[in-house]
C-alpha positions as CSV (number, residue, x, y, z in Angstrom):
1,M,-57.7,-38.9,-26.2
2,R,-57.0,-38.7,-22.5
3,P,-54.8,-41.8,-22.3
4,T,-52.7,-40.4,-25.2
5,I,-52.2,-37.0,-23.5
6,S,-51.2,-38.7,-20.2
7,A,-48.7,-40.9,-22.0
8,N,-47.2,-37.9,-23.7
9,R,-46.8,-36.0,-20.4
10,S,-45.3,-39.1,-18.8
11,G,-42.8,-39.3,-21.7
12,V,-41.9,-35.7,-21.4
13,R,-41.2,-36.1,-17.7
14,W,-39.0,-39.1,-18.3
15,I,-37.0,-37.2,-21.0
16,T,-36.7,-34.2,-18.6
17,V,-35.4,-36.4,-15.8
18,L,-32.9,-38.1,-18.2
19,L,-31.6,-34.7,-19.5
20,A,-31.2,-33.4,-16.0
21,S,-29.3,-36.5,-15.0
22,L,-27.0,-36.2,-18.0
23,L,-26.4,-32.5,-17.2
24,A,-25.5,-33.4,-13.6
25,I,-23.1,-36.1,-14.7
26,A,-21.5,-33.8,-17.2
27,F,-21.1,-31.0,-14.6
28,L,-19.4,-33.3,-12.2
29,W,-17.2,-34.8,-15.0
30,L,-16.1,-31.4,-16.2
31,Q,-15.1,-30.1,-12.8
32,P,-11.4,-29.0,-12.8
33,P,-9.2,-31.8,-11.4
34,S,-7.4,-29.3,-9.0
35,A,-10.7,-28.5,-7.2
36,A,-11.5,-32.2,-6.6
37,S,-8.1,-33.7,-6.1
38,A,-5.8,-31.0,-4.8
39,E,-2.7,-32.6,-3.3
40,E,-2.3,-32.1,0.4
41,T,0.5,-32.6,2.9
42,D,0.2,-34.8,6.0
43,D,-0.7,-31.7,8.1
44,G,-3.5,-30.7,5.7
45,Q,-1.7,-28.0,3.7
46,E,-2.6,-27.7,0.0
47,I,0.6,-28.1,-2.1
48,T,1.3,-25.1,-4.3
49,D,4.2,-23.8,-6.4
50,F,5.2,-21.4,-3.6
51,Y,6.5,-22.2,-0.1
52,F,8.7,-21.1,2.7
53,A,10.8,-23.8,4.4
54,G,13.8,-24.2,6.7
55,V,15.3,-25.9,9.8
56,I,15.1,-24.8,13.4
57,T,18.1,-25.7,15.5
58,F,19.4,-25.1,19.0
59,D,23.1,-25.8,19.8
60,D,23.4,-27.3,16.3
61,A,20.7,-29.9,17.2
62,P,17.3,-30.0,15.4
63,V,14.2,-29.0,17.5
64,E,11.1,-31.0,17.0
65,G,7.5,-29.9,17.5
66,V,7.9,-26.2,17.1
67,V,4.6,-24.7,15.7
68,M,5.0,-22.3,12.8
69,T,2.3,-20.1,11.4
70,I,2.1,-17.8,8.4
71,E,-0.4,-15.2,7.3
72,G,-0.8,-12.5,4.7
73,N,-3.0,-11.4,1.8
74,G,-6.0,-13.1,3.4
75,F,-4.2,-16.5,3.8
76,E,-3.3,-18.4,7.0
77,G,-1.3,-21.6,7.4
78,E,0.2,-23.7,10.1
79,T,2.7,-26.5,10.5
80,E,5.3,-27.9,13.0
81,T,8.9,-29.1,12.7
82,D,9.6,-32.8,12.3
83,A,12.2,-34.9,14.0
84,E,14.9,-33.3,11.9
85,G,13.7,-29.8,12.8
86,K,12.5,-29.2,9.2
87,W,9.3,-27.3,8.4
88,R,7.5,-26.2,5.2
89,L,4.6,-23.7,4.7
90,Y,2.9,-23.5,1.4
91,V,1.3,-20.2,0.3
92,P,-1.1,-19.4,-2.7
93,E,1.0,-16.6,-4.3
94,K,4.3,-14.9,-4.3
95,E,3.8,-12.1,-1.9
96,T,5.1,-10.8,1.5
97,Y,3.9,-12.8,4.5
98,T,4.3,-12.7,8.3
99,L,6.0,-15.8,9.7
100,T,5.5,-16.5,13.5
101,V,7.1,-19.0,15.8
102,D,4.9,-20.1,18.6
103,E,7.2,-19.4,21.6
104,E,5.1,-21.6,23.9
105,T,6.3,-24.6,21.8
106,L,10.0,-23.7,22.3
107,P,12.2,-25.4,25.0
108,E,12.2,-23.6,28.3
109,G,14.5,-20.5,28.4
110,V,15.0,-20.5,24.6
111,I,14.1,-17.8,22.1
112,V,14.8,-17.1,18.5
113,D,18.3,-15.5,18.3
114,A,17.9,-12.0,16.9
115,A,21.6,-11.9,15.9
116,L,21.1,-14.9,13.6
117,L,17.8,-14.0,11.8
118,P,17.9,-14.8,8.1
119,E,18.8,-12.1,5.6
120,G,15.8,-9.9,4.7
121,A,13.7,-10.9,7.7
122,Q,12.1,-7.9,9.3
123,P,11.1,-8.3,13.0
124,I,7.6,-7.1,13.9
125,A,6.8,-5.2,17.1
126,G,10.2,-5.6,18.6
127,T,10.0,-9.5,18.8
128,T,12.2,-12.0,16.9
129,A,9.4,-14.6,17.1
130,S,7.4,-12.8,14.4
131,F,8.8,-11.2,11.2
132,E,8.0,-10.5,7.6
133,V,9.4,-12.7,4.9
134,E,9.2,-12.4,1.1
135,F,10.3,-14.4,-1.9
136,G,13.3,-13.8,-4.1
137,L,13.5,-14.6,-7.7
138,T,12.2,-18.1,-7.3
139,G,9.0,-19.5,-5.8
140,T,10.7,-20.9,-2.7
141,K,12.3,-19.2,0.2
142,I,14.6,-21.0,2.7
143,T,14.4,-19.4,6.2
144,N,16.6,-21.2,8.7
145,L,16.0,-20.2,12.3
146,F,18.6,-20.6,15.1
147,L,17.5,-20.6,18.8
148,G,19.5,-19.2,21.7
149,E,19.2,-18.9,25.4
150,G,17.4,-15.8,26.6
151,E,14.4,-14.3,28.2
152,R,11.2,-13.9,26.3
153,I,10.2,-10.2,26.3
154,T,6.6,-9.2,26.2
155,V,5.9,-5.7,24.9
156,S,3.3,-3.9,26.9
157,F,0.2,-2.4,25.3
158,I,1.4,1.2,26.1
159,D,4.8,0.6,24.6
160,Q,3.1,-0.9,21.4
161,L,0.8,2.0,21.3
162,A,3.6,4.5,21.5
163,S,5.5,2.7,18.8
164,R,2.5,2.6,16.5
165,L,1.7,6.3,17.1
166,V,5.2,7.3,15.9
167,G,5.0,5.0,12.9
168,G,1.6,6.4,12.1
169,L,2.9,10.0,12.3
170,N,5.8,9.0,10.0
171,F,3.3,7.4,7.5
172,G,0.9,10.3,7.8
173,L,3.6,12.9,7.0
174,L,4.7,11.2,3.8
175,L,1.0,10.6,2.8
176,A,0.4,14.3,3.4
177,L,3.0,15.3,0.7
178,A,1.0,13.4,-1.9
179,S,-2.4,14.3,-0.6
180,M,-1.7,18.1,-0.5
181,G,-0.6,18.0,-4.2
182,A,-3.7,16.1,-5.2
183,A,-5.9,18.4,-3.1
184,L,-4.5,21.5,-4.9
185,I,-5.2,19.9,-8.2
186,Y,-8.8,19.2,-7.2
187,G,-9.2,22.7,-5.8
188,T,-8.1,24.5,-8.9
189,T,-9.4,22.1,-11.6
190,R,-12.1,20.0,-9.8
191,L,-10.3,16.9,-11.2
192,S,-10.1,13.7,-9.1
193,N,-6.8,12.6,-10.6
194,F,-6.5,8.8,-10.4
195,A,-3.1,9.1,-12.1
196,H,-1.7,10.8,-9.0
197,A,-0.7,7.3,-7.8
198,E,1.7,7.0,-10.8
199,M,3.1,10.5,-10.0
200,V,4.1,9.0,-6.6
201,T,5.6,5.9,-8.3
202,W,7.5,8.1,-10.7
203,G,9.5,9.6,-7.9
204,G,10.6,6.3,-6.5
205,L,11.3,5.0,-10.0
206,V,13.5,7.9,-11.1
207,A,15.5,7.5,-7.8
208,L,15.9,3.8,-8.5
209,V,17.0,4.2,-12.1
210,T,19.6,6.9,-11.3
211,T,21.1,5.2,-8.2
212,S,20.7,1.4,-8.8
213,F,20.8,1.2,-12.6
214,W,23.1,4.1,-13.5
215,H,25.1,3.9,-10.2
216,L,24.9,7.6,-9.5
217,P,25.3,9.0,-5.9
218,L,22.1,8.8,-3.8
219,W,21.9,12.6,-3.3
220,L,22.0,13.0,-7.1
221,G,19.3,10.4,-7.6
222,I,17.1,12.1,-5.1
223,A,17.6,15.5,-6.7
224,A,16.9,14.0,-10.2
225,A,13.7,12.4,-8.8
226,V,12.4,15.7,-7.3
227,I,13.2,17.7,-10.5
228,G,11.8,14.9,-12.6
229,G,8.6,15.0,-10.5
230,G,8.1,18.7,-11.3
231,L,8.8,18.1,-14.9
232,F,6.4,15.2,-15.0
233,G,3.6,17.3,-13.5
234,W,4.3,20.1,-16.1
235,A,4.3,17.6,-19.0
236,L,1.0,16.1,-17.9
237,D,-0.7,19.5,-17.8
238,A,0.9,20.8,-21.0
239,G,0.3,17.6,-23.0
240,I,-3.0,16.3,-21.7
241,W,-5.0,18.3,-19.2
242,R,-4.8,21.9,-20.6
243,P,-5.7,20.8,-24.1
244,L,-8.7,18.8,-22.7
245,R,-9.8,21.8,-20.6
246,R,-9.7,24.1,-23.6
247,R,-11.9,21.6,-25.5
248,G,-14.5,22.0,-22.7
249,L,-14.5,18.4,-21.5
250,G,-16.6,17.9,-18.3
251,I,-15.3,16.7,-15.0
252,V,-16.5,13.1,-15.5
253,Q,-14.8,12.8,-18.8
254,L,-11.6,14.1,-17.4
255,M,-11.8,11.7,-14.5
256,I,-12.2,8.8,-16.9
257,V,-9.2,10.0,-18.9
258,S,-7.2,10.0,-15.6
259,I,-8.2,6.4,-14.9
260,G,-7.0,5.3,-18.4
261,L,-3.8,7.3,-18.0
262,S,-3.2,5.6,-14.7
263,L,-3.5,2.2,-16.2
264,A,-1.2,3.1,-19.2
265,L,1.5,4.6,-17.0
266,R,1.4,1.7,-14.6
267,Y,2.2,-0.9,-17.3
268,V,4.8,1.4,-18.8
269,F,6.5,1.4,-15.4
270,Q,6.3,-2.4,-15.2
271,Y,7.9,-2.7,-18.6
272,M,10.7,-0.4,-17.5
273,I,11.7,-2.1,-14.1
274,G,9.9,-5.4,-14.2
275,G,7.3,-6.8,-11.8
276,G,9.5,-7.4,-8.7
277,T,10.4,-5.1,-5.8
278,Q,13.8,-3.4,-5.9
279,Q,15.5,-1.6,-3.1
280,L,17.0,1.9,-3.0
281,P,20.5,2.2,-1.6
282,G,20.5,2.2,2.2
283,A,17.1,0.6,2.6
284,S,16.3,-1.4,5.8
285,P,18.9,0.1,8.1
286,E,19.4,-1.0,11.7
287,P,16.7,0.5,14.0
288,I,17.6,2.9,16.8
289,R,15.7,2.2,20.0
290,L,14.4,5.2,21.9
291,G,12.6,3.5,24.8
292,P,9.8,1.5,23.4
293,I,10.0,3.4,20.0
294,S,12.1,1.9,17.3
295,L,13.2,4.2,14.5
296,S,16.0,4.1,11.9
297,Y,17.9,7.1,10.9
298,I,16.1,7.1,7.6
299,D,12.8,7.4,9.4
300,M,14.1,10.4,11.3
301,I,15.3,12.0,8.1
302,A,12.0,11.3,6.4
303,M,10.0,12.9,9.1
304,A,12.2,15.9,9.2
305,V,12.1,16.3,5.4
306,S,8.3,16.0,5.4
307,I,7.9,18.6,8.1
308,V,10.2,21.1,6.3
309,V,8.5,20.6,2.9
310,I,5.0,21.0,4.5
311,I,6.1,24.2,6.2
312,G,7.5,25.4,2.8
313,V,4.1,24.6,1.1
314,A,2.2,26.4,3.8
315,W,4.5,29.5,3.3
316,F,4.0,29.3,-0.4
317,L,0.2,29.2,-0.2
318,T,-0.1,32.0,2.4
319,R,2.8,34.4,1.6
320,T,3.4,34.4,-2.2
321,R,1.2,35.8,-5.0
322,I,1.0,32.5,-6.8
323,G,0.0,30.8,-3.6
324,K,-2.7,33.4,-2.8
325,A,-3.9,33.1,-6.4
326,T,-4.1,29.3,-6.0
327,R,-6.3,29.7,-3.0
328,A,-8.5,32.3,-4.8
329,I,-9.1,29.9,-7.7
330,S,-9.9,27.1,-5.3
331,D,-12.5,29.3,-3.6
332,N,-14.1,30.7,-6.8
333,P,-12.4,30.2,-10.2
334,Q,-14.8,32.5,-12.1
335,L,-14.3,35.4,-9.7
336,A,-10.6,34.8,-9.7
337,A,-10.5,35.0,-13.5
338,A,-12.7,38.1,-13.5
339,S,-10.3,39.8,-11.1
340,G,-7.4,39.4,-13.6
341,I,-5.7,36.2,-12.4
342,D,-4.3,34.0,-15.1
343,V,-6.0,30.8,-14.2
344,D,-4.2,28.5,-16.7
345,R,-0.8,29.8,-15.6
346,V,-1.6,29.2,-11.9
347,I,-2.9,25.7,-12.7
348,R,0.4,25.0,-14.5
349,Y,2.3,26.0,-11.3
350,V,0.0,23.8,-9.2
351,W,0.7,20.7,-11.4
352,I,4.5,21.3,-11.1
353,L,4.2,21.6,-7.3
354,A,1.9,18.6,-7.1
355,G,4.4,16.5,-9.2
356,T,7.3,17.6,-7.0
357,L,5.4,16.8,-3.8
358,A,4.4,13.4,-5.2
359,A,8.0,12.6,-6.2
360,I,9.2,13.4,-2.7
361,S,6.4,11.2,-1.2
362,G,7.4,8.4,-3.6
363,I,11.0,8.4,-2.5
364,L,10.0,8.4,1.2
365,W,7.4,5.7,0.5
366,A,10.1,3.6,-1.2
367,Y,12.1,3.6,2.1
368,F,9.0,3.2,4.3
369,R,7.6,0.1,2.5
370,P,10.6,-0.6,1.8
371,G,11.3,-1.0,-2.0
372,V,10.2,0.4,-5.4
373,K,7.6,-1.5,-7.3
374,W,5.8,-0.6,-10.6
375,D,2.4,-0.3,-8.8
376,M,3.5,1.0,-5.4
377,G,1.6,4.3,-5.8
378,M,-1.7,2.4,-6.1
379,Q,-1.3,1.3,-2.5
380,M,-1.5,4.9,-1.5
381,L,-4.2,6.1,-3.9
382,L,-7.3,5.1,-1.8
383,L,-5.6,6.6,1.3
384,I,-4.9,9.8,-0.6
385,F,-8.5,10.2,-1.6
386,A,-9.6,9.3,2.0
387,A,-7.3,12.0,3.5
388,I,-8.5,14.6,1.0
389,T,-12.2,13.9,1.7
390,L,-11.6,13.6,5.4
391,G,-9.9,17.0,5.6
392,G,-12.3,18.8,3.2
393,L,-12.2,18.6,-0.6
394,G,-9.9,21.1,-2.3
395,T,-8.0,22.4,0.8
396,A,-4.4,21.6,1.2
397,F,-4.4,22.1,4.9
398,G,-7.4,19.8,5.2
399,A,-5.5,17.2,3.3
400,L,-2.6,17.6,5.8
401,V,-4.9,17.0,8.8
402,G,-6.7,14.2,7.0
403,S,-3.4,12.5,6.2
404,L,-2.2,12.6,9.8
405,I,-5.4,11.1,11.0
406,V,-5.4,8.4,8.3
407,G,-1.7,7.5,8.9
408,I,-2.2,7.2,12.7
409,A,-5.4,5.2,12.3
410,V,-3.8,2.8,9.8
411,E,-0.8,2.0,12.1
412,V,-2.6,2.0,15.5
413,S,-5.4,-0.3,14.2
414,T,-2.9,-3.2,13.9
415,L,-3.1,-3.5,17.7
416,W,-6.6,-5.0,17.2
417,I,-6.9,-6.2,13.6
418,P,-4.7,-8.1,11.2
419,S,-2.1,-6.0,9.3
420,D,-3.8,-7.1,6.1
421,L,-6.9,-5.1,7.1
422,K,-5.2,-2.0,8.4
423,Y,-5.9,0.2,5.4
424,A,-9.6,-0.5,5.8
425,S,-9.5,1.2,9.2
426,A,-8.9,4.5,7.4
427,L,-12.1,4.1,5.6
428,V,-14.0,3.4,8.8
429,V,-12.6,6.6,10.3
430,L,-13.6,8.5,7.1
431,I,-17.2,7.2,7.3
432,V,-17.6,8.0,11.0
433,I,-16.3,11.6,10.6
434,L,-18.3,12.3,7.4
435,L,-21.5,11.1,9.3
436,V,-20.8,13.9,11.8
437,R,-19.3,16.5,9.5
438,P,-20.2,15.8,5.8
439,Q,-18.0,18.6,4.4
440,G,-14.9,17.3,6.1
441,L,-12.9,18.7,9.0
442,L,-11.8,21.9,7.3
443,G,-14.3,22.0,4.4
444,R,-17.0,24.6,4.0
445,K,-20.7,23.9,3.9
446,E,-22.2,24.5,0.5
447,R,-25.8,25.1,-0.3
448,L,-27.2,23.0,-3.1
449,G,-30.0,24.1,-5.5
């Protein structure tokens, strides 16, 4: 019997080897053609459906050998101009990228002419050699660059730091408007509202519809957006959150509802205005230089409006009966209800205030980005939660402090890390501070158990 058993085992091994070989051949055969045979250009770029291209000229003559780089959304690419001054850079998707001209490869005494930059190109850090570019309606973007005689200016670290600090302050103030509203909602209801991002988007969307679609004056569009934000907050509480609170739903269930509401509203917005980015009137104005700091008049107005609104919210919370009742509910809702405060009524006011603040933040965010997009609020949501947690859960003034820290950290971090990673720097700051002070900067320690 032993020879038979040995023969059977040998046969099983051969069958196993044969099946494994067939599986390996099938796996290689079924690989997608794109993965194995992606087309490439002479300089090693993978050919895609999306690319930026153009011609670099000096005195109407093409310039050969100029190195061009592009980066954004985790992608980097490089090429150089040919004998006709032409260049082309392929990218994987239709997003905004940073295009940079290597000034070391330009002729001596020649720079990119700032007066002849292509339409829509936004210079970065005060230099015309690096700027943001984005696609239009098609998957191609022609960006012709013209060189001129001039001196290459190098911005010092101190000047860059000053510029980033001011930009971070501007961003932090508009972030604070959204964060303070979300913090008040959390303080009075203990709800982490993921749909707050769509409340921010709503403000920009209403302003866009009233000004660009209906062609109403800008001031009327802004007023409609602010009023619409308050009404949106009231409608959400009256139609969804108050009925769910009365049914006794727990915090986790309410949070899951807010996630679903966020997704639903986001795609409703996409259906309304499409998937592209659209500009509000007066977006991307000429910057005003104040030493090393470059600000537009819209940036100055935005910072002034933010400060005035924040002071108004502080006065409301500290000087009015509704504001004091809001703080009392945040501290102890059961005690506040026992003392005669109408908790539901105060929460309704909080939702209206939060919707108004989110709408103002959305308008300012649309000018800061710039542009209105159906999911633009989602870009702020993680930073809003980071600011609230950093400052101390449930406290509006903590959200203000946290927002300023997050805004400055995000902008200043681009001095050392790529701009694609700047939002991650806010989370690093959050983790470091929470390791030292777990309750947040202005939060109170709470005893568990």
